[in-house]
MMTF fields as JSON, N, C-alpha, C and O atoms, coordinates in Angstrom:
{
  "mmtfVersion": "1.0.0",
  "mmtfProducer": "UNKNOWN",
  "numBonds": 295,
  "numAtoms": 296,
  "numGroups": 74,
  "numChains": 1,
  "numModels": 1,
  "chainsPerModel": [1],
  "groupsPerChain": [74],
  "chainIdList": ["A"],
  "bondAtomList": [4, 2, 8, 6, 12, 10, 16, 14, 20, 18, 24, 22, 28, 26, 32, 30, 36, 34, 40, 38, 44, 42, 48, 46, 52, 50, 56, 54, 60, 58, 64, 62, 68, 66, 72, 70, 76, 74, 80, 78, 84, 82, 88, 86, 92, 90, 96, 94, 100, 98, 104, 102, 108, 106, 112, 110, 116, 114, 120, 118, 124, 122, 128, 126, 132, 130, 136, 134, 140, 138, 144, 142, 148, 146, 152, 150, 156, 154, 160, 158, 164, 162, 168, 166, 172, 170, 176, 174, 180, 178, 184, 182, 188, 186, 192, 190, 196, 194, 200, 198, 204, 202, 208, 206, 212, 210, 216, 214, 220, 218, 224, 222, 228, 226, 232, 230, 236, 234, 240, 238, 244, 242, 248, 246, 252, 250, 256, 254, 260, 258, 264, 262, 268, 266, 272, 270, 276, 274, 280, 278, 284, 282, 288, 286, 292, 290],
  "bondOrderList": [1, 1, 1, 1, 1, 1, 1, 1, 1, 1, 1, 1, 1, 1, 1, 1, 1, 1, 1, 1, 1, 1, 1, 1, 1, 1, 1, 1, 1, 1, 1, 1, 1, 1, 1, 1, 1, 1, 1, 1, 1, 1, 1, 1, 1, 1, 1, 1, 1, 1, 1, 1, 1, 1, 1, 1, 1, 1, 1, 1, 1, 1, 1, 1, 1, 1, 1, 1, 1, 1, 1, 1, 1],
  "groupList": [{"groupName": "MET", "atomNameList": ["N", "CA", "C", "O"], "elementList": ["N", "C", "C", "O"], "formalChargeList": [0, 0, 0, 0], "bondAtomList": [1, 0, 2, 1, 3, 2], "bondOrderList": [1, 1, 2], "singleLetterCode": "M", "chemCompType": "L-PEPTIDE LINKING"}, {"groupName": "PHE", "atomNameList": ["N", "CA", "C", "O"], "elementList": ["N", "C", "C", "O"], "formalChargeList": [0, 0, 0, 0], "bondAtomList": [1, 0, 2, 1, 3, 2], "bondOrderList": [1, 1, 2], "singleLetterCode": "F", "chemCompType": "L-PEPTIDE LINKING"}, {"groupName": "SER", "atomNameList": ["N", "CA", "C", "O"], "elementList": ["N", "C", "C", "O"], "formalChargeList": [0, 0, 0, 0], "bondAtomList": [1, 0, 2, 1, 3, 2], "bondOrderList": [1, 1, 2], "singleLetterCode": "S", "chemCompType": "L-PEPTIDE LINKING"}, {"groupName": "ILE", "atomNameList": ["N", "CA", "C", "O"], "elementList": ["N", "C", "C", "O"], "formalChargeList": [0, 0, 0, 0], "bondAtomList": [1, 0, 2, 1, 3, 2], "bondOrderList": [1, 1, 2], "singleLetterCode": "I", "chemCompType": "L-PEPTIDE LINKING"}, {"groupName": "TYR", "atomNameList": ["N", "CA", "C", "O"], "elementList": ["N", "C", "C", "O"], "formalChargeList": [0, 0, 0, 0], "bondAtomList": [1, 0, 2, 1, 3, 2], "bondOrderList": [1, 1, 2], "singleLetterCode": "Y", "chemCompType": "L-PEPTIDE LINKING"}, {"groupName": "LEU", "atomNameList": ["N", "CA", "C", "O"], "elementList": ["N", "C", "C", "O"], "formalChargeList": [0, 0, 0, 0], "bondAtomList": [1, 0, 2, 1, 3, 2], "bondOrderList": [1, 1, 2], "singleLetterCode": "L", "chemCompType": "L-PEPTIDE LINKING"}, {"groupName": "LYS", "atomNameList": ["N", "CA", "C", "O"], "elementList": ["N", "C", "C", "O"], "formalChargeList": [0, 0, 0, 0], "bondAtomList": [1, 0, 2, 1, 3, 2], "bondOrderList": [1, 1, 2], "singleLetterCode": "K", "chemCompType": "L-PEPTIDE LINKING"}, {"groupName": "ASN", "atomNameList": ["N", "CA", "C", "O"], "elementList": ["N", "C", "C", "O"], "formalChargeList": [0, 0, 0, 0], "bondAtomList": [1, 0, 2, 1, 3, 2], "bondOrderList": [1, 1, 2], "singleLetterCode": "N", "chemCompType": "L-PEPTIDE LINKING"}, {"groupName": "ASP", "atomNameList": ["N", "CA", "C", "O"], "elementList": ["N", "C", "C", "O"], "formalChargeList": [0, 0, 0, 0], "bondAtomList": [1, 0, 2, 1, 3, 2], "bondOrderList": [1, 1, 2], "singleLetterCode": "D", "chemCompType": "L-PEPTIDE LINKING"}, {"groupName": "ARG", "atomNameList": ["N", "CA", "C", "O"], "elementList": ["N", "C", "C", "O"], "formalChargeList": [0, 0, 0, 0], "bondAtomList": [1, 0, 2, 1, 3, 2], "bondOrderList": [1, 1, 2], "singleLetterCode": "R", "chemCompType": "L-PEPTIDE LINKING"}, {"groupName": "GLU", "atomNameList": ["N", "CA", "C", "O"], "elementList": ["N", "C", "C", "O"], "formalChargeList": [0, 0, 0, 0], "bondAtomList": [1, 0, 2, 1, 3, 2], "bondOrderList": [1, 1, 2], "singleLetterCode": "E", "chemCompType": "L-PEPTIDE LINKING"}, {"groupName": "ALA", "atomNameList": ["N", "CA", "C", "O"], "elementList": ["N", "C", "C", "O"], "formalChargeList": [0, 0, 0, 0], "bondAtomList": [1, 0, 2, 1, 3, 2], "bondOrderList": [1, 1, 2], "singleLetterCode": "A", "chemCompType": "L-PEPTIDE LINKING"}, {"groupName": "GLN", "atomNameList": ["N", "CA", "C", "O"], "elementList": ["N", "C", "C", "O"], "formalChargeList": [0, 0, 0, 0], "bondAtomList": [1, 0, 2, 1, 3, 2], "bondOrderList": [1, 1, 2], "singleLetterCode": "Q", "chemCompType": "L-PEPTIDE LINKING"}, {"groupName": "GLY", "atomNameList": ["N", "CA", "C", "O"], "elementList": ["N", "C", "C", "O"], "formalChargeList": [0, 0, 0, 0], "bondAtomList": [1, 0, 2, 1, 3, 2], "bondOrderList": [1, 1, 2], "singleLetterCode": "G", "chemCompType": "PEPTIDE LINKING"}, {"groupName": "VAL", "atomNameList": ["N", "CA", "C", "O"], "elementList": ["N", "C", "C", "O"], "formalChargeList": [0, 0, 0, 0], "bondAtomList": [1, 0, 2, 1, 3, 2], "bondOrderList": [1, 1, 2], "singleLetterCode": "V", "chemCompType": "L-PEPTIDE LINKING"}, {"groupName": "CYS", "atomNameList": ["N", "CA", "C", "O"], "elementList": ["N", "C", "C", "O"], "formalChargeList": [0, 0, 0, 0], "bondAtomList": [1, 0, 2, 1, 3, 2], "bondOrderList": [1, 1, 2], "singleLetterCode": "C", "chemCompType": "L-PEPTIDE LINKING"}],
  "groupTypeList": [0, 1, 2, 3, 4, 5, 6, 7, 8, 1, 7, 9, 5, 1, 6, 10, 8, 6, 11, 12, 13, 2, 14, 10, 5, 3, 5, 5, 3, 13, 13, 3, 3, 14, 3, 14, 5, 14, 15, 0, 1, 14, 4, 6, 2, 4, 0, 13, 13, 5, 13, 8, 10, 5, 10, 2, 7, 10, 5, 10, 2, 5, 7, 7, 2, 1, 10, 10, 5, 2, 2, 6, 1, 10],
  "groupIdList": [1, 2, 3, 4, 5, 6, 7, 8, 9, 10, 11, 12, 13, 14, 15, 16, 17, 18, 19, 20, 21, 22, 23, 24, 25, 26, 27, 28, 29, 30, 31, 32, 33, 34, 35, 36, 37, 38, 39, 40, 41, 42, 43, 44, 45, 46, 47, 48, 49, 50, 51, 52, 53, 54, 55, 56, 57, 58, 59, 60, 61, 62, 63, 64, 65, 66, 67, 68, 69, 70, 71, 72, 73, 74],
  "secStructList": [7, 2, 2, 2, 2, 2, 2, 2, 2, 2, 2, 2, 2, 2, 2, 2, 2, 2, 2, 2, 2, 2, 2, 2, 2, 2, 2, 2, 2, 2, 2, 2, 2, 2, 2, 2, 2, 2, 2, 2, 2, 2, 2, 2, 2, 2, 2, 2, 2, 2, 2, 2, 2, 2, 2, 2, 2, 2, 2, 2, 2, 2, 2, 2, 2, 2, 2, 2, 2, 2, 2, 2, 6, 7],
  "xCoordList": [-146.084, -144.79, -143.424, -142.87, -143.2, -141.831, -142.133, -141.272, -143.371, -143.429, -144.078, -144.489, -144.12, -144.333, -143.179, -143.056, -141.984, -140.465, -139.839, -139.059, -140.263, -139.685, -140.445, -140.042, -141.476, -142.314, -141.934, -141.992, -141.535, -141.24, -139.612, -139.146, -138.851, -137.737, -137.338, -136.394, -138.197, -138.733, -138.91, -138.191, -140.136, -140.529, -139.41, -139.088, -138.614, -137.45, -136.594, -136.141, -136.1, -135.028, -135.529, -134.742, -136.892, -137.198, -137.513, -137.47, -137.745, -137.623, -136.05, -135.731, -135.308, -133.777, -133.442, -132.663, -133.945, -133.376, -133.937, -133.198, -135.373, -136.305, -135.243, -135.13, -134.385, -133.725, -132.545, -132.279, -131.857, -130.584, -130.729, -129.912, -132.022, -132.118, -132.312, -131.822, -133.211, -133.297, -131.639, -131.319, -131.136, -129.789, -129.014, -128.244, -128.751, -127.929, -128.635, -127.972, -129.929, -130.578, -129.981, -129.561, -130.044, -129.705, -128.305, -128.028, -127.312, -125.552, -125.671, -125.245, -126.42, -126.245, -126.828, -126.32, -127.817, -128.139, -127.262, -126.751, -126.517, -125.914, -124.357, -123.893, -123.78, -122.759, -123.419, -122.582, -124.058, -124.608, -124.627, -124.175, -125.116, -125.202, -123.667, -123.43, -122.784, -121.493, -120.674, -119.924, -120.923, -120.529, -120.84, -119.988, -122.13, -122.587, -122.343, -122.554, -121.805, -121.319, -120.112, -119.882, -119.277, -117.832, -117.784, -116.83, -118.674, -118.629, -119.103, -118.74, -119.907, -120.549, -119.302, -119.153, -118.513, -117.381, -116.319, -115.467, -116.211, -114.81, -115.733, -115.415, -116.802, -117.464, -117.188, -116.157, -117.809, -117.647, -116.444, -116.394, -115.336, -114.104, -113.679, -112.931, -114.08, -113.847, -114.244, -113.441, -115.721, -116.537, -116.013, -116.069, -115.691, -114.952, -114.018, -114.226, -112.841, -112.077, -112.262, -111.959, -112.75, -113.432, -114.287, -114.364, -114.805, -115.654, -114.885, -115.081, -113.745, -112.816, -112.183, -111.922, -111.928, -111.658, -112.617, -112.328, -113.771, -114.674, -115.053, -115.16, -115.392, -115.52, -114.223, -114.443, -112.904, -112.029, -112.116, -111.874, -112.418, -112.471, -113.862, -113.9, -114.716, -115.964, -115.995, -116.695, -115.431, -114.997, -113.877, -113.961, -112.891, -111.968, -112.84, -112.896, -113.522, -114.31, -115.545, -115.898, -116.052, -116.913, -116.269, -116.851, -115.036, -114.196, -113.549, -113.38, -113.313, -112.982, -113.974, -113.727, -115.445, -116.526, -117.034, -117.674, -116.626, -116.654, -115.728, -115.864, -114.699, -113.286, -113.908, -114.013, -114.259, -114.611, -115.712, -115.713, -116.781, -117.934, -117.389, -117.658, -116.661, -116.282, -115.298, -114.886, -115.001, -113.725, -114.646, -114.382, -115.844, -116.694, -117.158, -117.354, -117.44, -118.298, -117.312, -117.677, -116.25, -114.783, -115.011, -114.23],
  "yCoordList": [-280.985, -280.679, -279.834, -278.905, -280.383, -279.47, -278.098, -277.256, -277.735, -276.33, -275.444, -274.298, -276.23, -275.357, -274.866, -273.763, -276.186, -275.673, -274.528, -273.642, -274.69, -273.808, -272.485, -271.423, -272.514, -271.193, -270.6, -269.384, -271.49, -270.745, -270.438, -269.485, -271.226, -270.455, -269.037, -268.307, -268.886, -268.06, -266.646, -265.649, -266.97, -265.747, -265.389, -264.201, -266.402, -265.999, -265.34, -264.362, -265.652, -264.939, -263.516, -262.571, -263.375, -262.042, -261.186, -259.956, -261.755, -260.781, -260.637, -259.633, -261.416, -261.102, -260.06, -259.188, -260.024, -258.598, -257.695, -256.716, -257.301, -256.153, -255.593, -254.377, -256.656, -256.384, -255.742, -254.58, -256.365, -255.674, -254.477, -253.564, -254.409, -253.047, -251.8, -250.691, -252.216, -251.577, -250.758, -249.61, -251.718, -251.598, -250.892, -250.234, -250.625, -250.236, -248.738, -247.71, -248.76, -247.502, -246.509, -245.358, -247.045, -246.398, -246.101, -244.902, -246.965, -246.674, -245.561, -244.508, -245.609, -244.755, -243.172, -242.216, -242.903, -241.62, -241.435, -240.345, -242.263, -242.005, -241.315, -240.284, -242.069, -241.262, -240.209, -239.338, -239.777, -238.401, -237.393, -236.25, -237.873, -237.06, -236.704, -235.506, -237.486, -237.444, -236.473, -235.552, -236.802, -235.794, -234.188, -233.347, -234.049, -232.928, -232.035, -230.823, -232.801, -232.515, -231.749, -230.778, -232.476, -232.14, -231.083, -230.345, -230.664, -229.956, -228.444, -227.334, -228.681, -227.668, -226.898, -225.735, -228.237, -227.653, -227.165, -226.631, -227.29, -226.652, -225.055, -223.888, -225.576, -223.853, -222.991, -222.318, -222.971, -222.709, -221.884, -220.748, -222.931, -222.627, -221.459, -220.558, -221.474, -220.817, -219.616, -218.683, -219.426, -218.365, -217.325, -216.098, -217.781, -217.463, -216.573, -215.423, -216.84, -216.356, -215.218, -214.076, -215.494, -214.338, -213.447, -212.328, -213.653, -212.346, -211.533, -210.387, -211.78, -210.54, -209.774, -208.588, -210.313, -209.705, -208.695, -207.545, -209.271, -208.338, -207.368, -206.278, -207.451, -206.333, -205.229, -204.021, -205.757, -204.434, -203.847, -202.667, -204.642, -204.147, -202.817, -201.749, -203.413, -202.583, -201.495, -200.527, -201.5, -200.233, -199.501, -198.296, -199.766, -198.773, -198.177, -196.949, -198.896, -198.334, -197.049, -196.055, -197.504, -196.49, -195.191, -194.107, -195.392, -194.521, -193.245, -192.037, -194.1, -193.119, -192.768, -191.912, -193.139, -192.446, -191.246, -190.301, -191.419, -190.214, -189.149, -188.053, -189.686, -188.545, -187.847, -186.622, -188.58, -187.701, -186.663, -185.634, -187.162, -186.311, -185.193, -184.032, -185.45, -184.205, -183.477, -182.387, -183.782, -182.92, -181.792, -180.602, -182.596, -181.37, -180.326, -179.354, -180.481, -179.876, -179.024, -178.561, -178.852, -177.837, -176.654, -175.703],
  "zCoordList": [12.997, 14.043, 13.719, 14.307, 12.824, 12.21, 12.014, 12.27, 11.547, 11.295, 12.452, 12.272, 13.84, 14.819, 15.497, 16.029, 15.398, 15.975, 14.872, 15.221, 13.661, 12.481, 12.86, 12.385, 13.659, 13.529, 14.925, 15.108, 15.936, 17.153, 17.075, 17.699, 16.34, 16.018, 15.37, 15.672, 14.526, 13.763, 14.619, 14.675, 15.242, 16.38, 17.074, 17.097, 17.774, 18.681, 18.08, 18.674, 16.734, 15.91, 15.606, 15.548, 15.408, 15.02, 16.487, 16.49, 17.388, 18.682, 19.18, 19.817, 18.949, 19.093, 18.195, 18.58, 16.987, 16.025, 16.422, 16.319, 17.068, 17.462, 18.688, 18.846, 19.643, 20.702, 20.098, 20.402, 19.314, 18.641, 18.033, 18.149, 17.194, 16.748, 17.585, 17.371, 18.698, 19.832, 20.484, 20.792, 20.459, 21.298, 20.36, 21.059, 19.059, 18.206, 18.236, 18.373, 18.104, 18.201, 19.512, 19.388, 20.371, 21.858, 21.58, 21.579, 21.332, 21.058, 20.348, 20.822, 18.777, 17.975, 18.473, 17.887, 19.478, 19.969, 20.606, 20.349, 21.779, 22.777, 22.316, 22.803, 21.381, 20.548, 19.836, 20.074, 19.323, 18.925, 20.169, 20.106, 21.129, 22.341, 22.817, 22.977, 23.016, 23.146, 22.039, 22.361, 20.944, 19.735, 20.244, 20.533, 20.26, 20.7, 21.867, 21.833, 23.091, 24.014, 24.18, 24.901, 23.246, 22.812, 22.056, 22.302, 20.989, 20.097, 20.895, 20.508, 21.969, 22.531, 23.661, 24.035, 23.966, 24.851, 24.361, 25.071, 22.955, 22.181, 21.833, 22.064, 21.277, 20.737, 22.117, 22.125, 22.973, 24.363, 24.834, 25.306, 24.526, 24.894, 23.78, 24.161, 22.626, 21.233, 21.522, 21.515, 21.863, 22.09, 23.415, 23.325, 24.185, 25.429, 25.12, 25.505, 24.405, 24.064, 23.132, 23.476, 21.964, 21.361, 21.944, 21.436, 22.699, 23.402, 23.775, 23.371, 24.66, 24.849, 23.847, 24.046, 22.848, 21.643, 21.048, 20.718, 20.96, 20.311, 21.059, 20.496, 22.639, 23.524, 23.496, 23.588, 23.363, 23.544, 21.927, 21.673, 21.092, 19.573, 19.455, 18.844, 20.215, 20.111, 20.984, 20.684, 21.884, 23.319, 22.469, 22.706, 21.597, 20.911, 19.835, 19.778, 18.98, 17.918, 18.523, 17.889, 20.038, 20.195, 20.858, 20.851, 21.423, 21.894, 20.746, 20.911, 19.628, 18.344, 17.791, 16.941, 17.905, 17.44, 18.292, 17.83, 19.751, 20.395, 20.525, 21.07, 19.896, 19.822, 18.457, 18.402, 17.509, 16.413, 16.366, 15.691, 17.311, 17.427, 18.285, 17.974, 19.317, 20.456, 19.489, 19.885, 18.662, 17.695, 16.758, 16.586, 16.199, 15.863, 16.166, 15.436, 17.627, 18.422, 19.275, 20.355, 18.856, 19.375, 18.52, 18.559]
}
């Protein structure tokens, strides 16, 4: 009789551990998603400002190349 109660208590405890493990896993995945979203937002802001600098540098380089080529044909 005592072993039946012990077995029932063990099964109940095991089921609660499974639920706790699932909740911890869900919280961990949610935390990772939040961190990834924050990193994407920061990266997007950084790259948005950097893109203007790259475009202006590329245009200057292209203009300088055209000027060098045009001076060779004169």
